[in-house]
C-alpha positions as CSV (number, residue, x, y, z in Angstrom):
1,X,-116.9,118.9,-51.5
2,X,-114.8,115.8,-51.9
3,X,-112.0,116.2,-54.4
4,X,-110.1,113.8,-56.6
5,X,-106.5,113.0,-55.7
6,X,-105.3,114.9,-58.8
7,X,-107.0,118.1,-57.5
8,X,-105.7,117.5,-54.0
9,X,-102.1,117.3,-55.3
10,X,-102.4,120.7,-56.9
11,X,-104.8,122.5,-54.6
12,X,-104.6,120.7,-51.2
13,X,-103.2,122.1,-48.0
14,X,-102.7,125.8,-48.6
15,X,-106.0,127.8,-48.5
16,X,-105.1,131.5,-49.1
17,X,-107.5,134.1,-47.8
18,X,-108.2,137.5,-49.4
19,X,-105.0,139.3,-50.2
20,X,-102.7,136.3,-49.3
21,X,-100.2,134.7,-51.7
22,X,-101.8,132.2,-54.2
23,X,-98.7,130.0,-53.9
24,X,-97.7,128.5,-50.6
25,X,-95.2,131.0,-49.0
26,X,-92.1,130.0,-47.0
27,X,-92.5,131.0,-43.4
28,X,-88.7,131.0,-42.8
29,X,-89.0,131.9,-39.1
30,X,-88.1,130.1,-36.0
31,X,-90.6,132.0,-33.8
32,X,-93.9,133.9,-33.9
33,X,-95.1,137.0,-32.0
34,X,-98.0,137.3,-29.5
35,X,-99.4,140.3,-27.7
36,X,-99.7,138.9,-24.2
37,X,-98.0,136.4,-22.0
38,X,-101.4,134.6,-21.4
39,X,-101.7,134.0,-25.2
40,X,-98.3,132.3,-25.2
41,X,-99.1,130.3,-22.0
42,X,-102.3,128.9,-23.5
43,X,-100.3,127.6,-26.6
44,X,-97.8,125.9,-24.3
45,X,-100.6,124.2,-22.4
46,X,-102.2,123.0,-25.7
47,X,-105.3,125.0,-24.8
48,X,-105.1,127.0,-28.0
49,X,-103.9,126.2,-31.5
50,X,-101.3,128.4,-33.2
51,X,-97.7,128.9,-34.0
52,X,-95.0,129.9,-31.5
53,X,-91.9,127.8,-32.4
54,X,-91.1,126.0,-35.7
55,X,-89.8,122.9,-33.9
56,X,-93.4,122.2,-33.1
57,X,-95.4,123.8,-35.9
58,X,-94.9,126.1,-38.8
59,X,-97.5,127.4,-41.3
60,X,-95.6,126.2,-44.4
61,X,-95.0,122.8,-42.9
62,X,-98.6,122.4,-41.7
63,X,-100.0,123.2,-45.2
64,X,-97.9,120.5,-46.7
65,X,-98.8,118.1,-43.9
66,X,-102.5,118.8,-44.5
67,X,-102.2,118.0,-48.2
68,X,-100.5,114.6,-47.4
69,X,-103.1,113.8,-44.8
70,X,-105.9,114.5,-47.3
71,X,-104.2,112.5,-50.0
72,X,-104.0,109.5,-47.7
73,X,-107.4,110.0,-46.2
74,X,-106.1,110.5,-42.7
75,X,-107.1,112.9,-39.9
76,X,-103.7,114.4,-39.4
77,X,-100.1,114.3,-40.5
78,X,-96.7,115.2,-39.0
79,X,-93.7,116.0,-41.2
80,X,-90.3,114.8,-40.1
81,X,-86.7,115.5,-41.2
82,X,-86.4,112.2,-43.0
83,X,-88.2,108.9,-43.8
84,X,-86.1,107.2,-41.1
85,X,-87.3,109.8,-38.6
86,X,-90.9,109.2,-39.7
87,X,-90.6,105.4,-39.0
88,X,-88.8,106.1,-35.7
89,X,-91.5,108.5,-34.5
90,X,-94.4,106.3,-35.6
91,X,-93.0,103.4,-33.5
92,X,-91.7,105.5,-30.5
93,X,-95.0,107.4,-30.2
94,X,-96.6,104.1,-28.9
95,X,-93.5,102.1,-27.7
96,X,-91.2,102.6,-24.8
97,X,-88.5,100.6,-23.0
98,X,-89.9,97.1,-22.5
99,X,-92.2,97.2,-25.5
100,X,-92.1,94.8,-28.4
101,X,-93.4,95.1,-32.0
102,X,-93.3,93.0,-35.2
103,X,-92.1,93.9,-38.7
104,X,-91.9,91.9,-41.9
105,X,-88.6,90.8,-43.4
106,X,-87.5,92.4,-46.6
107,X,-88.0,96.0,-45.5
108,X,-85.5,98.8,-46.3
109,X,-82.1,98.1,-44.9
110,X,-82.0,101.4,-42.9
111,X,-85.3,100.6,-41.3
112,X,-84.2,97.0,-40.6
113,X,-81.1,98.4,-38.8
114,X,-83.2,101.0,-36.9
115,X,-85.7,98.3,-35.7
116,X,-83.2,95.5,-35.1
117,X,-80.3,97.4,-33.6
118,X,-80.9,101.0,-32.6
119,X,-84.3,100.6,-31.0
120,X,-83.1,97.5,-29.2
121,X,-80.5,99.8,-27.5
122,X,-83.5,101.8,-26.2
123,X,-85.1,98.7,-24.8
124,X,-87.6,98.2,-27.6
125,X,-87.5,94.8,-29.2
126,X,-88.6,93.9,-32.8
127,X,-89.4,90.5,-34.1
128,X,-89.0,90.1,-37.9
129,X,-91.5,87.6,-39.5
130,X,-91.7,86.2,-43.0
131,X,-94.8,87.7,-44.7
132,X,-95.3,84.3,-46.5
133,X,-95.6,82.5,-43.2
134,X,-99.0,81.2,-42.2
135,X,-101.4,83.2,-39.9
136,X,-100.6,80.8,-37.1
137,X,-96.8,81.3,-37.5
138,X,-97.3,85.1,-37.6
139,X,-99.6,85.2,-34.6
140,X,-97.0,83.2,-32.6
141,X,-94.8,86.2,-32.7
142,X,-97.2,88.4,-30.7
143,X,-96.6,88.9,-27.0
144,X,-98.4,90.6,-24.2
145,X,-96.2,93.7,-24.7
146,X,-96.5,93.8,-28.5
147,X,-97.6,97.4,-29.5
148,X,-97.8,97.4,-33.3
149,X,-97.1,95.6,-36.6
150,X,-95.1,97.2,-39.4
151,X,-94.8,96.6,-43.2
152,X,-94.0,98.3,-46.5
153,X,-96.6,98.5,-49.3
154,X,-93.9,97.7,-51.8
155,X,-90.7,96.6,-50.1
156,X,-87.4,98.3,-50.7
157,X,-85.4,96.9,-52.4
158,X,-87.1,93.5,-53.1
159,X,-90.3,95.0,-54.6
160,X,-92.5,92.6,-52.6
161,X,-96.2,93.6,-52.2
162,X,-97.5,93.6,-48.7
163,X,-100.9,92.0,-48.0
164,X,-102.3,95.0,-46.1
165,X,-105.8,93.6,-45.4
166,X,-104.5,90.3,-44.1
167,X,-102.0,91.8,-41.7
168,X,-104.5,94.5,-40.6
169,X,-106.8,91.7,-39.5
170,X,-104.0,89.9,-37.7
171,X,-102.9,93.0,-35.9
172,X,-106.4,94.0,-34.9
173,X,-107.1,90.5,-33.5
174,X,-104.2,91.3,-31.1
175,X,-105.4,94.8,-30.3
176,X,-102.5,96.7,-32.0
177,X,-102.4,99.1,-35.0
178,X,-100.9,98.3,-38.4
179,X,-98.3,100.8,-39.6
180,X,-97.6,100.8,-43.3
181,X,-94.7,102.6,-45.1
182,X,-96.4,103.7,-48.3
183,X,-93.3,105.4,-49.8
184,X,-93.0,103.5,-53.1
185,X,-96.7,103.3,-54.0
186,X,-97.6,106.8,-52.8
187,X,-101.3,107.6,-52.2
188,X,-101.8,107.9,-55.9
189,X,-101.4,104.1,-56.4
190,X,-102.3,102.8,-52.9
191,X,-104.2,104.1,-49.9
192,X,-103.6,101.7,-47.1
193,X,-106.2,103.1,-44.8
194,X,-108.9,101.7,-47.2
195,X,-107.5,98.2,-46.5
196,X,-107.4,98.5,-42.7
197,X,-104.0,100.1,-42.0
198,X,-104.1,102.5,-39.1
199,X,-100.9,104.6,-39.6
200,X,-99.0,105.4,-42.7
201,X,-95.4,106.6,-43.1
202,X,-93.5,108.1,-46.0
203,X,-90.0,109.0,-47.0
204,X,-91.1,112.2,-48.8
205,X,-87.6,112.3,-50.1
206,X,-88.7,109.8,-52.8
207,X,-91.7,110.1,-55.2
208,X,-93.5,112.8,-53.3
209,X,-90.6,115.1,-53.9
210,X,-89.7,113.4,-57.1
211,X,-86.7,115.6,-57.9
212,X,-84.2,114.6,-55.2
213,X,-84.1,118.2,-53.8
214,X,-85.0,117.6,-50.1
215,X,-84.9,114.9,-47.4
216,X,-88.1,114.5,-45.4
217,X,-90.7,112.1,-44.0
218,X,-94.3,112.0,-42.9
219,X,-96.5,110.2,-40.4
220,X,-100.2,110.1,-41.2
221,X,-102.9,108.8,-38.7
222,X,-106.2,107.4,-40.0
223,X,-107.9,108.2,-36.7
224,X,-109.5,104.8,-36.8
225,X,-107.6,102.9,-34.1
226,X,-109.4,102.9,-30.7
227,X,-106.5,103.6,-28.3
228,X,-108.9,103.6,-25.3
229,X,-110.2,100.2,-26.1
230,X,-106.6,98.9,-25.5
231,X,-105.6,101.5,-22.9
232,X,-103.4,99.1,-21.0
233,X,-101.1,98.8,-24.0
234,X,-101.1,102.5,-24.9
235,X,-100.9,104.3,-21.6
236,X,-98.9,107.1,-23.2
237,X,-102.0,108.1,-25.1
238,X,-104.7,107.1,-22.6
239,X,-103.3,108.2,-19.2
240,X,-102.3,111.7,-18.0
241,X,-99.1,113.2,-19.3
242,X,-97.4,114.9,-16.4
243,X,-95.3,117.1,-18.7
244,X,-98.6,118.8,-19.7
245,X,-100.2,119.1,-16.3
246,X,-101.9,115.8,-16.4
247,X,-103.5,116.1,-19.9
248,X,-104.8,112.9,-21.4
249,X,-104.4,112.9,-25.2
250,X,-107.3,110.6,-26.1
251,X,-109.7,112.6,-23.8
252,X,-108.6,116.0,-25.0
253,X,-108.0,115.4,-28.7
254,X,-110.0,112.3,-29.7
255,X,-109.1,111.1,-33.2
256,X,-106.1,113.5,-33.2
257,X,-104.6,112.0,-30.1
258,X,-101.8,110.2,-31.9
259,X,-100.8,113.2,-34.0
260,X,-101.0,115.6,-31.1
261,X,-98.8,113.5,-28.8
262,X,-96.2,113.0,-31.6
263,X,-96.1,116.8,-32.2
264,X,-96.4,118.1,-28.6
265,X,-94.3,115.5,-26.8
266,X,-91.8,113.9,-29.2
267,X,-91.1,116.8,-31.5
268,X,-90.9,119.0,-28.4
269,X,-88.2,116.8,-26.9
270,X,-86.4,115.3,-29.9
271,X,-86.9,117.7,-32.8
272,X,-86.3,116.2,-36.3
273,X,-88.4,118.7,-38.1
274,X,-88.0,119.6,-41.8
275,X,-87.2,123.2,-42.7
276,X,-89.9,125.4,-44.2
277,X,-87.7,125.7,-47.3
278,X,-87.7,121.9,-47.7
279,X,-91.4,121.7,-47.2
280,X,-91.9,124.3,-49.9
281,X,-89.8,122.1,-52.3
282,X,-91.8,119.1,-51.3
283,X,-95.0,120.8,-52.1
284,X,-93.8,121.6,-55.6
285,X,-93.2,117.9,-56.1
286,X,-96.6,117.0,-54.7
287,X,-98.3,119.2,-57.3
288,X,-97.2,116.9,-60.1
289,X,-97.2,113.5,-58.2
290,X,-100.4,112.5,-60.0
291,X,-98.8,113.1,-63.4
292,X,-95.4,111.5,-62.7
293,X,-96.5,108.2,-61.1
294,X,-98.3,106.9,-64.2
295,X,-95.2,107.6,-66.3
296,X,-93.0,105.8,-63.8
297,X,-95.3,102.8,-63.9
298,X,-95.5,102.8,-67.7
299,X,-91.7,102.9,-68.2
300,X,-91.0,100.4,-65.4
301,X,-93.5,97.9,-66.8
302,X,-91.9,98.1,-70.3
303,X,-88.4,97.8,-68.8
304,X,-89.4,94.8,-66.6
305,X,-90.8,93.0,-69.7
306,X,-87.7,93.8,-71.7
307,X,-85.4,92.5,-68.9
308,X,-87.4,89.4,-68.4
309,X,-86.7,88.4,-72.0
310,X,-83.0,89.2,-71.9
311,X,-80.7,86.2,-72.1
312,X,-78.3,87.6,-69.5
313,X,-81.0,88.3,-66.9
314,X,-81.7,85.5,-64.4
315,X,-84.9,86.9,-62.7
316,X,-87.0,90.0,-62.4
317,X,-89.3,91.1,-59.5
318,X,-92.0,93.5,-60.6
319,X,-95.6,93.0,-59.5
320,X,-96.9,94.2,-62.9
321,X,-95.5,91.1,-64.6
322,X,-97.9,88.2,-65.1
323,X,-96.6,85.2,-63.3
324,X,-94.8,87.4,-60.8
325,X,-95.1,86.1,-57.2
326,X,-96.9,89.3,-56.2
327,X,-99.0,89.8,-59.4
328,X,-102.3,89.0,-57.7
329,X,-101.6,91.2,-54.7
330,X,-100.5,93.9,-57.1
331,X,-103.8,93.7,-58.9
332,X,-105.7,93.9,-55.6
333,X,-103.8,96.8,-53.9
334,X,-102.1,98.5,-56.9
335,X,-104.6,98.4,-59.8
336,X,-103.0,101.5,-61.3
337,X,-99.6,99.8,-61.1
338,X,-97.0,99.9,-58.3
339,X,-94.1,102.3,-58.9
340,X,-91.0,102.7,-61.0
341,X,-88.8,100.5,-58.9
342,X,-88.0,96.9,-59.9
343,X,-85.5,94.3,-58.8
344,X,-83.6,91.9,-61.0
345,X,-80.5,89.7,-61.0
346,X,-78.0,88.7,-63.7
347,X,-76.7,85.3,-64.6
348,X,-73.3,85.3,-63.1
349,X,-71.6,86.6,-60.0
350,X,-71.8,89.7,-57.7
351,X,-68.9,91.1,-59.7
352,X,-70.8,90.8,-62.9
353,X,-73.6,92.9,-61.4
354,X,-71.1,95.6,-60.4
355,X,-69.4,95.5,-63.8
356,X,-72.8,96.0,-65.5
357,X,-73.6,99.0,-63.4
358,X,-70.2,100.6,-64.0
359,X,-70.8,100.4,-67.7
360,X,-74.1,102.4,-67.6
361,X,-74.1,105.8,-69.3
362,X,-76.8,108.2,-68.1
363,X,-78.4,105.7,-65.6
364,X,-76.4,106.7,-62.5
365,X,-75.3,104.7,-59.5
366,X,-76.7,106.5,-56.5
367,X,-78.0,105.7,-53.0
368,X,-81.2,107.5,-53.8
369,X,-84.3,105.9,-55.4
370,X,-87.7,106.9,-56.7
371,X,-87.2,110.2,-58.4
372,X,-87.5,111.5,-62.0
373,X,-84.1,110.2,-63.0
374,X,-83.4,106.5,-63.7
375,X,-80.8,105.2,-61.2
376,X,-79.4,101.9,-60.1
377,X,-78.0,100.3,-56.9
378,X,-76.6,97.0,-55.8
379,X,-77.8,96.7,-52.2
380,X,-75.3,93.9,-51.2
381,X,-72.4,96.2,-52.2
382,X,-73.9,99.5,-51.0
383,X,-76.8,100.0,-48.6
384,X,-76.6,96.5,-47.1
385,X,-72.8,95.9,-47.4
386,X,-72.4,95.4,-43.7
387,X,-74.4,92.2,-44.0
388,X,-73.1,88.7,-44.9
389,X,-74.9,86.7,-47.6
390,X,-76.7,84.8,-44.9
391,X,-77.9,88.0,-43.2
392,X,-79.0,89.4,-46.6
393,X,-81.2,86.4,-47.2
394,X,-82.6,86.7,-43.7
395,X,-83.5,90.3,-44.4
396,X,-85.2,89.2,-47.7
397,X,-82.5,90.7,-50.0
398,X,-80.8,88.4,-52.5
399,X,-77.0,89.0,-52.8
400,X,-77.3,89.3,-56.6
401,X,-80.3,91.8,-56.4
402,X,-80.0,95.0,-58.5
403,X,-82.5,97.7,-57.7
404,X,-83.4,99.7,-60.7
405,X,-85.4,102.9,-60.2
406,X,-87.0,103.7,-63.6
407,X,-87.4,107.4,-64.2
408,X,-89.6,109.4,-66.6
409,X,-87.1,109.8,-69.4
410,X,-87.7,108.5,-72.9
411,X,-88.3,104.7,-72.6
412,X,-86.1,104.0,-75.7
413,X,-83.1,105.8,-74.1
414,X,-83.5,103.9,-70.9
415,X,-83.6,100.5,-72.6
416,X,-80.7,101.5,-74.9
417,X,-78.5,102.3,-71.9
418,X,-79.3,99.0,-70.2
419,X,-78.7,97.1,-73.5
420,X,-75.2,98.5,-74.1
421,X,-74.2,97.9,-70.5
422,X,-75.4,94.3,-70.7
423,X,-73.3,93.7,-73.8
């Protein structure tokens, strides 16, 4: 029986049997018992499924991963210790030293640094392209060793909407998968697989949790990309893995090849798992995701409209605004609305933006974004402060940009706080 997303949020993942807890339990154990050495050996050889060490799999974590996979419409999901870890693993599962991949500009500053600096130290090169460039200009960035293309459904912090279908077609013409970070939209407001994306990542720290109680990430595979059709590019999936006695992931696991390799090889060697306690908290957030997202969108739309009319506001980026650069793409990919995050700039200097934020009352200045509480950040002064104004613009972040994450409080109170601070 195919279920609605609302029902999956509440009921997905954990399927209790007779006499088992109705609510997802916390399996707070590093290890699991078996009766014979042969049973354990078969698990280590990937010949049987089961639990033996939480760094690889844990029942609490797997139930939450199954729920997220079902919400996105994927074949499998791996949970990670952070959204940054999720993006790293999604890339590193198919790239190695000597590989190249492409990402759009304007993505989250942490991801920009991960791709442009840290992965470069590992011998993996990233080319950043302007999403507004022509197809010919985008395709010129591809090389023989290009392994994937990366974008964000709604960019952080600029709130640009990614043309998923367009970039999926470009990526597939060059025989590589499209990876989409769907953190801000969540599967409630956008399901990238339906538009041609192959792999989806999340910072579950954000709306999926919704209460700022845990840090986590997720990598979801659609199961749609044919790795064997491009086996020369993806030898890690299509040729024998000597660390598992010559097992070939695509032959042994079919559509689950990408997820199995990520779990059995990368998690085995690098870790970066979330704790069962964190996954339990994440699951509580997921149970109300379908209720919170409409309220975030409703409040953000009204706040964006109010800011747009304010004499001290120079500009507002929110795809729900008619006339916004991304309005049409928003109507296509985000018919229920995007999220609660918007970007705007004040008439004046960077110092004026900082002074405005310092005068806010209950709207807090925090690094976090996308939870129940309204919060604000000035990327040029905080998350992107290591960049010059020129580098900010290259990364798609205006120096005067204020990121406002609109929560689910009373709308009148949110606007009143913004109004008194702007005075």
